C-alpha positions in Angstrom: -23.0 -17.2 69.5 -19.9 -17.6 67.3 -19.1 -14.8 64.8 -18.0 -15.8 61.3 -14.8 -14.0 60.2 -14.2 -15.6 56.7 -15.9 -16.0 53.3 -17.9 -19.0 52.3 -16.8 -21.2 49.4 -19.8 -20.0 47.4 -18.8 -16.3 47.9 -15.3 -17.0 46.8 -16.5 -18.9 43.7 -18.8 -16.0 42.7 -15.9 -13.5 43.0 -13.6 -15.7 40.9 -16.4 -16.1 38.3 -17.0 -12.3 38.1 -13.2 -11.7 37.7 -13.1 -14.4 35.0 -15.9 -12.8 33.0 -14.4 -9.3 33.3 -11.0 -10.7 32.1 -12.6 -12.5 29.1 -14.1 -9.2 28.0 -11.2 -6.9 28.8 -8.2 -8.9 27.4 -9.4 -8.9 23.8 -10.3 -5.3 23.9 -6.9 -4.5 25.4 -5.1 -6.5 22.7 -7.1 -4.7 20.0 -6.1 -1.3 21.4 -2.4 -2.3 21.5 -2.5 -3.4 17.8 -4.3 -0.2 16.8 -1.5 1.8 18.5 1.2 -0.3 16.8 -0.5 0.2 13.4 -0.2 3.9 13.9 3.6 3.5 13.8 3.3 1.5 10.5 0.9 4.1 8.9 3.3 6.9 9.9 6.2 5.2 8.3 4.3 4.7 5.1 3.1 8.3 5.0 6.6 9.6 5.5 7.9 7.5 2.6 5.0 8.6 0.5 5.9 12.2 1.0 9.5 11.5 0.2 8.5 9.6 -3.0 6.2 12.5 -4.1 9.1 15.0 -3.6 11.5 12.7 -5.5 8.9 12.5 -8.4 8.6 16.3 -8.6 12.4 16.7 -8.7 13.3 13.7 -11.0 10.2 12.8 -13.0 10.2 9.2 -11.8 9.9 7.3 -8.5 12.8 6.3 -6.4 13.7 2.6 -6.4 15.9 2.8 -3.3 15.9 4.5 0.1 19.3 6.0 -0.7 17.6 8.2 -3.4 15.0 9.6 -1.0 15.5 12.6 1.2 14.1 11.0 4.3 15.4 10.2 7.8 13.6 7.1 9.1 14.8 5.3 12.2 14.9 2.0 10.2 17.7 -0.2 9.1 18.5 -2.3 6.0 17.8 -5.9 6.8 20.8 -8.0 8.0 20.3 -10.4 5.1 19.5 -9.7 1.5 15.9 -8.7 0.7 15.0 -12.0 -0.9 16.1 -14.0 2.0 15.0 -11.7 4.9 11.7 -10.9 3.3 9.4 -13.3 5.1 6.2 -12.0 3.6 7.3 -12.4 0.0 7.0 -8.7 -0.9 8.3 -7.7 -4.3 11.5 -5.7 -4.0 13.7 -4.1 -6.6 17.0 -4.5 -4.7 18.7 -4.6 -1.3 18.3 -0.9 -0.7 14.5 -1.0 -1.5 13.6 -2.5 1.9 14.0 -1.2 5.5 13.3 -3.0 8.7 11.9 -1.7 11.9 11.0 -3.5 15.1 8.8 -6.4 13.7 8.0 -4.7 10.4 9.3 -4.1 6.9 8.8 -1.0 4.7 9.4 -1.7 1.0 9.7 0.5 -2.1 8.7 -1.1 -5.4 9.6 0.5 -8.6 8.9 -2.4 -10.9 7.0 -1.6 -14.1 3.8 -3.0 -12.8 3.8 -1.1 -9.5 6.0 1.9 -10.0 6.4 4.0 -6.9 4.3 1.8 -4.7 5.1 1.4 -1.0 4.2 -1.5 1.3 4.7 -1.9 5.1 3.9 -5.1 6.8 4.3 -6.8 10.2 7.0 -9.5 10.2 5.9 -11.3 13.3 3.0 -11.5 15.8 -0.7 -12.1 15.4 -0.9 -10.1 12.2 2.3 -11.2 10.4 2.3 -10.2 6.7 -0.6 -7.8 7.1 -0.1 -4.0 7.0 -0.6 -0.9 4.8 0.3 0.1 1.3 0.2 3.0 -1.2 0.1 3.0 -4.9 0.2 6.4 -6.7 -1.5 5.6 -10.0 -4.8 4.1 -8.8 -5.9 5.6 -5.6 -3.1 7.8 -4.2 -4.2 7.0 -0.7 -3.2 4.6 2.1 -4.9 1.2 2.0 -4.9 -1.8 4.3 -3.3 -4.9 2.9 -3.6 -8.6 3.9 -1.4 -11.4 2.4 -3.2 -14.2 0.6 0.0 -16.0 -0.3 0.0 -18.3 2.7 2.5 -16.3 4.8 -0.1 -14.5 7.1 -0.7 -15.7 10.6 -4.2 -14.2 10.9 -7.5 -15.2 9.4 -8.7 -13.5 6.2 -10.3 -10.1 6.9 -9.3 -10.2 10.6 -6.7 -7.4 10.3 -8.2 -5.0 7.8 -11.9 -5.5 8.4 -11.8 -6.5 12.0 -9.1 -4.2 13.4 -9.0 -1.3 10.9 -12.7 -1.3 9.7 -11.6 -1.4 6.1 -13.9 -2.1 3.1 -12.7 -4.9 0.8 -11.3 -3.8 -2.5 -9.4 -5.6 -5.2 -7.1 -8.7 -4.9 -3.8 -7.7 -6.5 -0.9 -10.2 -6.8 -1.9 -12.3 -3.7 -2.6 -9.2 -1.6 -6.2 -8.3 -0.7 -6.5 -4.5 -0.5 -9.0 -2.7 1.7 -10.1 1.0 1.6 -9.7 2.6 5.0 -12.3 4.9 6.5 
């Protein structure tokens, strides 16, 4: 009698099939976990600027329109080009010092009459480009998830805020869909 020392073709195909099924389930879950972790960085940046804006309001009676006015130390840089040119997500800015850039994201102060004191932070590249988080003091005074509806986003509608952040749809404001976060 001869002893078999290898695997049959069927056994190898079953192993490859099982590995493929596991990968099909695990990769999307891994990607979702990575984006949730990255979003924590964006939320932290917004919350830091919110606290600085509130302190500025208490001291001056108005909101800051530039980062130079805020008492905050963020590890972010001014964009290399002017805000209008470097702002790929078409965020409203009030000047070159009202926008800061991190790795793959922008944080923007908006002190226009319609959105005085509001803050937005969005991804500038990747799967969720032009989606992120915002804060407006007058209406909700809480962090909200925002998705661009002006044609600059790279994800499907509701994929970021509802799918990833479990947000509840709110109002559509100036081509930005807002979602309340849990």
